[in-house]
PDB file of N, H, CA, C and O in Angstrom:
ATOM      1  N   UNK A   1     -17.074   8.071 -10.069  1.00  0.00           N
ATOM      2  CA  UNK A   1     -17.531   7.153 -11.096  1.00  0.00           C
ATOM      3  C   UNK A   1     -18.389   7.904 -12.102  1.00  0.00           C
ATOM      4  O   UNK A   1     -19.065   8.874 -11.762  1.00  0.00           O
ATOM      5  N   UNK A   2     -18.352   7.457 -13.304  1.00  0.00           N
ATOM      6  H   UNK A   2     -17.803   6.668 -13.581  1.00  0.00           H
ATOM      7  CA  UNK A   2     -19.159   8.054 -14.364  1.00  0.00           C
ATOM      8  C   UNK A   2     -20.579   7.522 -14.284  1.00  0.00           C
ATOM      9  O   UNK A   2     -20.836   6.474 -13.691  1.00  0.00           O
ATOM     10  N   UNK A   3     -21.492   8.261 -14.891  1.00  0.00           N
ATOM     11  H   UNK A   3     -21.283   9.112 -15.373  1.00  0.00           H
ATOM     12  CA  UNK A   3     -22.886   7.830 -14.919  1.00  0.00           C
ATOM     13  C   UNK A   3     -22.974   6.473 -15.601  1.00  0.00           C
ATOM     14  O   UNK A   3     -22.350   6.255 -16.640  1.00  0.00           O
ATOM     15  N   UNK A   4     -23.741   5.569 -15.026  1.00  0.00           N
ATOM     16  H   UNK A   4     -24.248   5.747 -14.182  1.00  0.00           H
ATOM     17  CA  UNK A   4     -23.892   4.242 -15.602  1.00  0.00           C
ATOM     18  C   UNK A   4     -22.919   3.219 -15.058  1.00  0.00           C
ATOM     19  O   UNK A   4     -23.104   2.019 -15.263  1.00  0.00           O
ATOM     20  N   UNK A   5     -21.882   3.673 -14.365  1.00  0.00           N
ATOM     21  H   UNK A   5     -21.732   4.647 -14.199  1.00  0.00           H
ATOM     22  CA  UNK A   5     -20.946   2.731 -13.756  1.00  0.00           C
ATOM     23  C   UNK A   5     -21.607   2.093 -12.546  1.00  0.00           C
ATOM     24  O   UNK A   5     -22.371   2.740 -11.830  1.00  0.00           O
ATOM     25  N   UNK A   6     -21.312   0.845 -12.328  1.00  0.00           N
ATOM     26  H   UNK A   6     -20.690   0.320 -12.909  1.00  0.00           H
ATOM     27  CA  UNK A   6     -21.847   0.183 -11.145  1.00  0.00           C
ATOM     28  C   UNK A   6     -20.734  -0.626 -10.498  1.00  0.00           C
ATOM     29  O   UNK A   6     -19.732  -0.960 -11.130  1.00  0.00           O
ATOM     30  N   UNK A   7     -20.931  -0.925  -9.252  1.00  0.00           N
ATOM     31  H   UNK A   7     -21.745  -0.654  -8.738  1.00  0.00           H
ATOM     32  CA  UNK A   7     -19.967  -1.717  -8.509  1.00  0.00           C
ATOM     33  C   UNK A   7     -20.636  -3.026  -8.149  1.00  0.00           C
ATOM     34  O   UNK A   7     -21.594  -3.056  -7.375  1.00  0.00           O
ATOM     35  N   UNK A   8     -20.134  -4.090  -8.706  1.00  0.00           N
ATOM     36  H   UNK A   8     -19.357  -4.065  -9.334  1.00  0.00           H
ATOM     37  CA  UNK A   8     -20.676  -5.412  -8.430  1.00  0.00           C
ATOM     38  C   UNK A   8     -19.734  -6.201  -7.554  1.00  0.00           C
ATOM     39  O   UNK A   8     -18.691  -5.690  -7.145  1.00  0.00           O
ATOM     40  N   UNK A   9     -20.086  -7.442  -7.259  1.00  0.00           N
ATOM     41  H   UNK A   9     -20.933  -7.857  -7.591  1.00  0.00           H
ATOM     42  CA  UNK A   9     -19.244  -8.275  -6.395  1.00  0.00           C
ATOM     43  C   UNK A   9     -17.845  -8.493  -6.952  1.00  0.00           C
ATOM     44  O   UNK A   9     -16.903  -8.707  -6.189  1.00  0.00           O
ATOM     45  N   UNK A  10     -17.698  -8.442  -8.269  1.00  0.00           N
ATOM     46  H   UNK A  10     -18.463  -8.268  -8.888  1.00  0.00           H
ATOM     47  CA  UNK A  10     -16.384  -8.643  -8.863  1.00  0.00           C
ATOM     48  C   UNK A  10     -15.473  -7.444  -8.669  1.00  0.00           C
ATOM     49  O   UNK A  10     -14.271  -7.556  -8.911  1.00  0.00           O
ATOM     50  N   UNK A  11     -15.993  -6.305  -8.244  1.00  0.00           N
ATOM     51  H   UNK A  11     -16.969  -6.214  -8.047  1.00  0.00           H
ATOM     52  CA  UNK A  11     -15.215  -5.087  -8.052  1.00  0.00           C
ATOM     53  C   UNK A  11     -14.877  -4.886  -6.577  1.00  0.00           C
ATOM     54  O   UNK A  11     -15.040  -3.791  -6.039  1.00  0.00           O
ATOM     55  N   UNK A  12     -14.412  -5.936  -5.938  1.00  0.00           N
ATOM     56  H   UNK A  12     -14.279  -6.826  -6.375  1.00  0.00           H
ATOM     57  CA  UNK A  12     -14.089  -5.837  -4.512  1.00  0.00           C
ATOM     58  C   UNK A  12     -12.807  -5.027  -4.310  1.00  0.00           C
ATOM     59  O   UNK A  12     -12.003  -4.898  -5.233  1.00  0.00           O
ATOM     60  N   UNK A  13     -12.616  -4.491  -3.123  1.00  0.00           N
ATOM     61  H   UNK A  13     -13.268  -4.596  -2.373  1.00  0.00           H
ATOM     62  CA  UNK A  13     -11.390  -3.719  -2.856  1.00  0.00           C
ATOM     63  C   UNK A  13     -10.146  -4.609  -2.965  1.00  0.00           C
ATOM     64  O   UNK A  13     -10.202  -5.812  -2.707  1.00  0.00           O
ATOM     65  N   UNK A  14      -9.057  -4.009  -3.343  1.00  0.00           N
ATOM     66  H   UNK A  14      -9.012  -3.033  -3.552  1.00  0.00           H
ATOM     67  CA  UNK A  14      -7.784  -4.708  -3.457  1.00  0.00           C
ATOM     68  C   UNK A  14      -7.154  -4.791  -2.071  1.00  0.00           C
ATOM     69  O   UNK A  14      -7.109  -3.795  -1.349  1.00  0.00           O
ATOM     70  N   UNK A  15      -6.668  -5.972  -1.696  1.00  0.00           N
ATOM     71  H   UNK A  15      -6.704  -6.781  -2.282  1.00  0.00           H
ATOM     72  CA  UNK A  15      -5.996  -6.114  -0.411  1.00  0.00           C
ATOM     73  C   UNK A  15      -4.563  -5.585  -0.530  1.00  0.00           C
ATOM     74  O   UNK A  15      -4.048  -5.398  -1.632  1.00  0.00           O
ATOM     75  N   UNK A  16      -3.945  -5.353   0.598  1.00  0.00           N
ATOM     76  H   UNK A  16      -4.364  -5.505   1.493  1.00  0.00           H
ATOM     77  CA  UNK A  16      -2.568  -4.859   0.616  1.00  0.00           C
ATOM     78  C   UNK A  16      -1.639  -5.850  -0.073  1.00  0.00           C
ATOM     79  O   UNK A  16      -0.741  -5.447  -0.812  1.00  0.00           O
ATOM     80  N   UNK A  17      -1.847  -7.135   0.161  1.00  0.00           N
ATOM     81  H   UNK A  17      -2.577  -7.463   0.761  1.00  0.00           H
ATOM     82  CA  UNK A  17      -1.001  -8.156  -0.461  1.00  0.00           C
ATOM     83  C   UNK A  17      -1.169  -8.156  -1.976  1.00  0.00           C
ATOM     84  O   UNK A  17      -0.192  -8.322  -2.708  1.00  0.00           O
ATOM     85  N   UNK A  18      -2.397  -7.971  -2.452  1.00  0.00           N
ATOM     86  H   UNK A  18      -3.190  -7.836  -1.858  1.00  0.00           H
ATOM     87  CA  UNK A  18      -2.627  -7.902  -3.895  1.00  0.00           C
ATOM     88  C   UNK A  18      -1.966  -6.670  -4.496  1.00  0.00           C
ATOM     89  O   UNK A  18      -1.387  -6.732  -5.581  1.00  0.00           O
ATOM     90  N   UNK A  19      -2.057  -5.558  -3.790  1.00  0.00           N
ATOM     91  H   UNK A  19      -2.528  -5.508  -2.910  1.00  0.00           H
ATOM     92  CA  UNK A  19      -1.408  -4.332  -4.254  1.00  0.00           C
ATOM     93  C   UNK A  19       0.097  -4.534  -4.360  1.00  0.00           C
ATOM     94  O   UNK A  19       0.704  -4.172  -5.369  1.00  0.00           O
ATOM     95  N   UNK A  20       0.693  -5.101  -3.342  1.00  0.00           N
ATOM     96  H   UNK A  20       0.200  -5.395  -2.523  1.00  0.00           H
ATOM     97  CA  UNK A  20       2.140  -5.330  -3.380  1.00  0.00           C
ATOM     98  C   UNK A  20       2.506  -6.311  -4.493  1.00  0.00           C
ATOM     99  O   UNK A  20       3.551  -6.168  -5.126  1.00  0.00           O
ATOM    100  N   UNK A  21       1.668  -7.287  -4.729  1.00  0.00           N
ATOM    101  H   UNK A  21       0.819  -7.404  -4.215  1.00  0.00           H
ATOM    102  CA  UNK A  21       1.909  -8.216  -5.822  1.00  0.00           C
ATOM    103  C   UNK A  21       1.881  -7.535  -7.182  1.00  0.00           C
ATOM    104  O   UNK A  21       2.633  -7.897  -8.087  1.00  0.00           O
ATOM    105  N   UNK A  22       1.012  -6.551  -7.315  1.00  0.00           N
ATOM    106  H   UNK A  22       0.401  -6.257  -6.581  1.00  0.00           H
ATOM    107  CA  UNK A  22       0.904  -5.819  -8.577  1.00  0.00           C
ATOM    108  C   UNK A  22       2.123  -4.950  -8.861  1.00  0.00           C
ATOM    109  O   UNK A  22       2.504  -4.773 -10.019  1.00  0.00           O
ATOM    110  N   UNK A  23       2.737  -4.407  -7.815  1.00  0.00           N
ATOM    111  H   UNK A  23       2.428  -4.550  -6.875  1.00  0.00           H
ATOM    112  CA  UNK A  23       3.853  -3.479  -8.037  1.00  0.00           C
ATOM    113  C   UNK A  23       5.220  -4.106  -7.781  1.00  0.00           C
ATOM    114  O   UNK A  23       6.240  -3.460  -8.021  1.00  0.00           O
ATOM    115  N   UNK A  24       5.265  -5.341  -7.302  1.00  0.00           N
ATOM    116  H   UNK A  24       4.436  -5.865  -7.107  1.00  0.00           H
ATOM    117  CA  UNK A  24       6.540  -5.972  -6.929  1.00  0.00           C
ATOM    118  C   UNK A  24       7.536  -6.026  -8.080  1.00  0.00           C
ATOM    119  O   UNK A  24       8.735  -5.850  -7.864  1.00  0.00           O
ATOM    120  N   UNK A  25       7.067  -6.262  -9.277  1.00  0.00           N
ATOM    121  H   UNK A  25       6.093  -6.404  -9.452  1.00  0.00           H
ATOM    122  CA  UNK A  25       8.000  -6.384 -10.403  1.00  0.00           C
ATOM    123  C   UNK A  25       8.575  -5.046 -10.855  1.00  0.00           C
ATOM    124  O   UNK A  25       9.426  -5.008 -11.744  1.00  0.00           O
ATOM    125  N   UNK A  26       8.126  -3.964 -10.263  1.00  0.00           N
ATOM    126  H   UNK A  26       7.435  -3.994  -9.541  1.00  0.00           H
ATOM    127  CA  UNK A  26       8.686  -2.648 -10.569  1.00  0.00           C
ATOM    128  C   UNK A  26      10.049  -2.449  -9.893  1.00  0.00           C
ATOM    129  O   UNK A  26      10.797  -1.535 -10.241  1.00  0.00           O
ATOM    130  N   UNK A  27      10.356  -3.308  -8.932  1.00  0.00           N
ATOM    131  H   UNK A  27       9.749  -4.050  -8.649  1.00  0.00           H
ATOM    132  CA  UNK A  27      11.603  -3.206  -8.181  1.00  0.00           C
ATOM    133  C   UNK A  27      12.525  -4.345  -8.584  1.00  0.00           C
ATOM    134  O   UNK A  27      12.145  -5.513  -8.508  1.00  0.00           O
ATOM    135  N   UNK A  28      13.718  -4.011  -9.006  1.00  0.00           N
ATOM    136  H   UNK A  28      14.027  -3.062  -9.068  1.00  0.00           H
ATOM    137  CA  UNK A  28      14.673  -5.029  -9.467  1.00  0.00           C
ATOM    138  C   UNK A  28      15.228  -5.856  -8.314  1.00  0.00           C
ATOM    139  O   UNK A  28      15.563  -7.027  -8.489  1.00  0.00           O
ATOM    140  N   UNK A  29      15.323  -5.245  -7.138  1.00  0.00           N
ATOM    141  H   UNK A  29      15.050  -4.293  -6.996  1.00  0.00           H
ATOM    142  CA  UNK A  29      15.910  -5.934  -5.984  1.00  0.00           C
ATOM    143  C   UNK A  29      14.902  -5.999  -4.849  1.00  0.00           C
ATOM    144  O   UNK A  29      13.959  -5.210  -4.789  1.00  0.00           O
ATOM    145  N   UNK A  30      15.114  -6.942  -3.960  1.00  0.00           N
ATOM    146  H   UNK A  30      15.880  -7.584  -4.009  1.00  0.00           H
ATOM    147  CA  UNK A  30      14.189  -7.156  -2.857  1.00  0.00           C
ATOM    148  C   UNK A  30      14.264  -6.033  -1.816  1.00  0.00           C
ATOM    149  O   UNK A  30      13.256  -5.723  -1.181  1.00  0.00           O
ATOM    150  N   UNK A  31      15.436  -5.419  -1.631  1.00  0.00           N
ATOM    151  H   UNK A  31      16.255  -5.671  -2.147  1.00  0.00           H
ATOM    152  CA  UNK A  31      15.589  -4.386  -0.605  1.00  0.00           C
ATOM    153  C   UNK A  31      14.677  -3.179  -0.871  1.00  0.00           C
ATOM    154  O   UNK A  31      13.959  -2.758   0.036  1.00  0.00           O
ATOM    155  N   UNK A  32      14.683  -2.608  -2.088  1.00  0.00           N
ATOM    156  H   UNK A  32      15.266  -2.950  -2.824  1.00  0.00           H
ATOM    157  CA  UNK A  32      13.764  -1.495  -2.339  1.00  0.00           C
ATOM    158  C   UNK A  32      12.291  -1.909  -2.253  1.00  0.00           C
ATOM    159  O   UNK A  32      11.435  -1.112  -1.869  1.00  0.00           O
ATOM    160  N   UNK A  33      12.011  -3.155  -2.613  1.00  0.00           N
ATOM    161  H   UNK A  33      12.707  -3.802  -2.925  1.00  0.00           H
ATOM    162  CA  UNK A  33      10.633  -3.655  -2.503  1.00  0.00           C
ATOM    163  C   UNK A  33      10.200  -3.686  -1.043  1.00  0.00           C
ATOM    164  O   UNK A  33       9.067  -3.328  -0.721  1.00  0.00           O
ATOM    165  N   UNK A  34      11.100  -4.114  -0.157  1.00  0.00           N
ATOM    166  H   UNK A  34      12.020  -4.404  -0.418  1.00  0.00           H
ATOM    167  CA  UNK A  34      10.782  -4.141   1.278  1.00  0.00           C
ATOM    168  C   UNK A  34      10.587  -2.731   1.820  1.00  0.00           C
ATOM    169  O   UNK A  34       9.691  -2.486   2.629  1.00  0.00           O
ATOM    170  N   UNK A  35      11.425  -1.810   1.373  1.00  0.00           N
ATOM    171  H   UNK A  35      12.153  -2.009   0.716  1.00  0.00           H
ATOM    172  CA  UNK A  35      11.305  -0.415   1.810  1.00  0.00           C
ATOM    173  C   UNK A  35       9.973   0.173   1.355  1.00  0.00           C
ATOM    174  O   UNK A  35       9.288   0.838   2.131  1.00  0.00           O
ATOM    175  N   UNK A  36       9.610  -0.068   0.105  1.00  0.00           N
ATOM    176  H   UNK A  36      10.167  -0.608  -0.526  1.00  0.00           H
ATOM    177  CA  UNK A  36       8.330   0.438  -0.412  1.00  0.00           C
ATOM    178  C   UNK A  36       7.165  -0.169   0.357  1.00  0.00           C
ATOM    179  O   UNK A  36       6.194   0.517   0.671  1.00  0.00           O
ATOM    180  N   UNK A  37       7.268  -1.454   0.656  1.00  0.00           N
ATOM    181  H   UNK A  37       8.058  -2.012   0.400  1.00  0.00           H
ATOM    182  CA  UNK A  37       6.210  -2.125   1.413  1.00  0.00           C
ATOM    183  C   UNK A  37       6.046  -1.498   2.804  1.00  0.00           C
ATOM    184  O   UNK A  37       4.928  -1.232   3.247  1.00  0.00           O
ATOM    185  N   UNK A  38       7.161  -1.271   3.477  1.00  0.00           N
ATOM    186  H   UNK A  38       8.069  -1.488   3.118  1.00  0.00           H
ATOM    187  CA  UNK A  38       7.119  -0.668   4.807  1.00  0.00           C
ATOM    188  C   UNK A  38       6.563   0.755   4.740  1.00  0.00           C
ATOM    189  O   UNK A  38       5.770   1.157   5.592  1.00  0.00           O
ATOM    190  N   UNK A  39       6.975   1.506   3.736  1.00  0.00           N
ATOM    191  H   UNK A  39       7.619   1.180   3.043  1.00  0.00           H
ATOM    192  CA  UNK A  39       6.505   2.884   3.576  1.00  0.00           C
ATOM    193  C   UNK A  39       4.995   2.909   3.322  1.00  0.00           C
ATOM    194  O   UNK A  39       4.272   3.669   3.967  1.00  0.00           O
ATOM    195  N   UNK A  40       4.522   2.093   2.397  1.00  0.00           N
ATOM    196  H   UNK A  40       5.109   1.476   1.873  1.00  0.00           H
ATOM    197  CA  UNK A  40       3.083   2.040   2.120  1.00  0.00           C
ATOM    198  C   UNK A  40       2.286   1.556   3.322  1.00  0.00           C
ATOM    199  O   UNK A  40       1.192   2.050   3.595  1.00  0.00           O
ATOM    200  N   UNK A  41       2.839   0.595   4.031  1.00  0.00           N
ATOM    201  H   UNK A  41       3.727   0.193   3.810  1.00  0.00           H
ATOM    202  CA  UNK A  41       2.170   0.094   5.230  1.00  0.00           C
ATOM    203  C   UNK A  41       2.003   1.211   6.260  1.00  0.00           C
ATOM    204  O   UNK A  41       0.949   1.340   6.883  1.00  0.00           O
ATOM    205  N   UNK A  42       3.047   2.012   6.432  1.00  0.00           N
ATOM    206  H   UNK A  42       3.903   1.908   5.927  1.00  0.00           H
ATOM    207  CA  UNK A  42       2.963   3.135   7.366  1.00  0.00           C
ATOM    208  C   UNK A  42       1.966   4.185   6.916  1.00  0.00           C
ATOM    209  O   UNK A  42       1.216   4.719   7.733  1.00  0.00           O
ATOM    210  N   UNK A  43       1.948   4.488   5.618  1.00  0.00           N
ATOM    211  H   UNK A  43       2.558   4.054   4.955  1.00  0.00           H
ATOM    212  CA  UNK A  43       1.008   5.488   5.103  1.00  0.00           C
ATOM    213  C   UNK A  43      -0.437   5.026   5.199  1.00  0.00           C
ATOM    214  O   UNK A  43      -1.334   5.840   5.421  1.00  0.00           O
ATOM    215  N   UNK A  44      -0.672   3.739   5.037  1.00  0.00           N
ATOM    216  H   UNK A  44       0.056   3.077   4.857  1.00  0.00           H
ATOM    217  CA  UNK A  44      -2.033   3.208   5.082  1.00  0.00           C
ATOM    218  C   UNK A  44      -2.472   2.810   6.489  1.00  0.00           C
ATOM    219  O   UNK A  44      -3.619   2.410   6.692  1.00  0.00           O
ATOM    220  N   UNK A  45      -1.578   2.916   7.447  1.00  0.00           N
ATOM    221  H   UNK A  45      -0.647   3.241   7.283  1.00  0.00           H
ATOM    222  CA  UNK A  45      -1.903   2.507   8.815  1.00  0.00           C
ATOM    223  C   UNK A  45      -2.842   3.521   9.472  1.00  0.00           C
ATOM    224  O   UNK A  45      -3.143   4.578   8.918  1.00  0.00           O
ATOM    225  N   UNK A  46      -3.276   3.168  10.637  1.00  0.00           N
ATOM    226  H   UNK A  46      -3.031   2.309  11.088  1.00  0.00           H
ATOM    227  CA  UNK A  46      -4.178   4.020  11.387  1.00  0.00           C
ATOM    228  C   UNK A  46      -3.477   5.016  12.297  1.00  0.00           C
ATOM    229  O   UNK A  46      -4.120   5.629  13.149  1.00  0.00           O
ATOM    230  N   UNK A  47      -2.179   5.186  12.132  1.00  0.00           N
ATOM    231  H   UNK A  47      -1.657   4.688  11.440  1.00  0.00           H
ATOM    232  CA  UNK A  47      -1.483   6.140  12.996  1.00  0.00           C
ATOM    233  C   UNK A  47      -2.034   7.541  12.748  1.00  0.00           C
ATOM    234  O   UNK A  47      -2.432   7.893  11.637  1.00  0.00           O
ATOM    235  N   UNK A  48      -2.041   8.320  13.818  1.00  0.00           N
ATOM    236  H   UNK A  48      -1.717   8.034  14.720  1.00  0.00           H
ATOM    237  CA  UNK A  48      -2.692   9.633  13.765  1.00  0.00           C
ATOM    238  C   UNK A  48      -1.971  10.606  12.836  1.00  0.00           C
ATOM    239  O   UNK A  48      -2.593  11.222  11.970  1.00  0.00           O
ATOM    240  N   UNK A  49      -0.672  10.739  13.015  1.00  0.00           N
ATOM    241  H   UNK A  49      -0.166  10.239  13.718  1.00  0.00           H
ATOM    242  CA  UNK A  49       0.090  11.684  12.192  1.00  0.00           C
ATOM    243  C   UNK A  49       1.024  10.930  11.280  1.00  0.00           C
ATOM    244  O   UNK A  49       1.665   9.961  11.687  1.00  0.00           O
ATOM    245  N   UNK A  50       1.098  11.375  10.058  1.00  0.00           N
ATOM    246  H   UNK A  50       0.578  12.163   9.728  1.00  0.00           H
ATOM    247  CA  UNK A  50       1.932  10.685   9.075  1.00  0.00           C
ATOM    248  C   UNK A  50       3.030  11.610   8.572  1.00  0.00           C
ATOM    249  O   UNK A  50       3.150  11.879   7.377  1.00  0.00           O
ATOM    250  N   UNK A  51       3.828  12.088   9.524  1.00  0.00           N
ATOM    251  H   UNK A  51       3.731  11.869  10.495  1.00  0.00           H
ATOM    252  CA  UNK A  51       5.007  12.868   9.152  1.00  0.00           C
ATOM    253  C   UNK A  51       6.105  11.884   8.746  1.00  0.00           C
ATOM    254  O   UNK A  51       5.823  10.694   8.605  1.00  0.00           O
ATOM    255  N   UNK A  52       7.303  12.321   8.559  1.00  0.00           N
ATOM    256  H   UNK A  52       7.533  13.288   8.674  1.00  0.00           H
ATOM    257  CA  UNK A  52       8.345  11.418   8.060  1.00  0.00           C
ATOM    258  C   UNK A  52       8.814  10.405   9.098  1.00  0.00           C
ATOM    259  O   UNK A  52       9.406   9.390   8.729  1.00  0.00           O
ATOM    260  N   UNK A  53       8.570  10.649  10.382  1.00  0.00           N
ATOM    261  H   UNK A  53       8.089  11.473  10.681  1.00  0.00           H
ATOM    262  CA  UNK A  53       9.087   9.743  11.416  1.00  0.00           C
ATOM    263  C   UNK A  53       8.106   8.652  11.825  1.00  0.00           C
ATOM    264  O   UNK A  53       8.505   7.499  11.992  1.00  0.00           O
ATOM    265  N   UNK A  54       6.866   8.985  11.984  1.00  0.00           N
ATOM    266  H   UNK A  54       6.542   9.922  11.848  1.00  0.00           H
ATOM    267  CA  UNK A  54       5.912   8.011  12.531  1.00  0.00           C
ATOM    268  C   UNK A  54       5.680   6.797  11.635  1.00  0.00           C
ATOM    269  O   UNK A  54       5.625   5.682  12.153  1.00  0.00           O
ATOM    270  N   UNK A  55       5.542   6.953  10.328  1.00  0.00           N
ATOM    271  H   UNK A  55       5.587   7.859   9.907  1.00  0.00           H
ATOM    272  CA  UNK A  55       5.430   5.729   9.505  1.00  0.00           C
ATOM    273  C   UNK A  55       6.678   4.851   9.599  1.00  0.00           C
ATOM    274  O   UNK A  55       6.571   3.625   9.573  1.00  0.00           O
ATOM    275  N   UNK A  56       7.842   5.454   9.705  1.00  0.00           N
ATOM    276  H   UNK A  56       7.929   6.450   9.725  1.00  0.00           H
ATOM    277  CA  UNK A  56       9.082   4.674   9.850  1.00  0.00           C
ATOM    278  C   UNK A  56       9.077   3.919  11.182  1.00  0.00           C
ATOM    279  O   UNK A  56       9.468   2.753  11.240  1.00  0.00           O
ATOM    280  N   UNK A  57       8.641   4.576  12.231  1.00  0.00           N
ATOM    281  H   UNK A  57       8.323   5.523  12.184  1.00  0.00           H
ATOM    282  CA  UNK A  57       8.550   3.902  13.535  1.00  0.00           C
ATOM    283  C   UNK A  57       7.526   2.759  13.464  1.00  0.00           C
ATOM    284  O   UNK A  57       7.744   1.679  14.013  1.00  0.00           O
ATOM    285  N   UNK A  58       6.419   3.018  12.786  1.00  0.00           N
ATOM    286  H   UNK A  58       6.242   3.896  12.340  1.00  0.00           H
ATOM    287  CA  UNK A  58       5.377   1.983  12.634  1.00  0.00           C
ATOM    288  C   UNK A  58       5.949   0.770  11.897  1.00  0.00           C
ATOM    289  O   UNK A  58       5.627  -0.370  12.233  1.00  0.00           O
ATOM    290  N   UNK A  59       6.780   1.008  10.915  1.00  0.00           N
ATOM    291  H   UNK A  59       7.041   1.934  10.642  1.00  0.00           H
ATOM    292  CA  UNK A  59       7.366  -0.072  10.115  1.00  0.00           C
ATOM    293  C   UNK A  59       8.511  -0.754  10.843  1.00  0.00           C
ATOM    294  O   UNK A  59       8.978  -1.804  10.402  1.00  0.00           O
ATOM    295  N   UNK A  60       8.970  -0.187  11.940  1.00  0.00           N
ATOM    296  H   UNK A  60       8.591   0.666  12.298  1.00  0.00           H
ATOM    297  CA  UNK A  60      10.060  -0.771  12.698  1.00  0.00           C
ATOM    298  C   UNK A  60      11.439  -0.373  12.199  1.00  0.00           C
ATOM    299  O   UNK A  60      12.432  -1.039  12.491  1.00  0.00           O
ATOM    300  N   UNK A  61      11.493   0.711  11.450  1.00  0.00           N
ATOM    301  H   UNK A  61      10.686   1.252  11.212  1.00  0.00           H
ATOM    302  CA  UNK A  61      12.792   1.184  10.918  1.00  0.00           C
ATOM    303  C   UNK A  61      13.520   2.007  11.936  1.00  0.00           C
ATOM    304  O   UNK A  61      14.622   2.487  11.669  1.00  0.00           O
TER     305      UNK A  61
END
């Protein structure tokens, strides 16, 4: 943050659902939107290693 910036109650963290709502219109079809959601969910999860397989397993793919 730059000098003078402050974080007030209106600057709360964005939830996962809000994030997905913000980017949903970037996908023309529902299938890629679901894939992106699963991928982001795996990357943001608490799994120890985030190689190419574990996030997919976490997402149930």
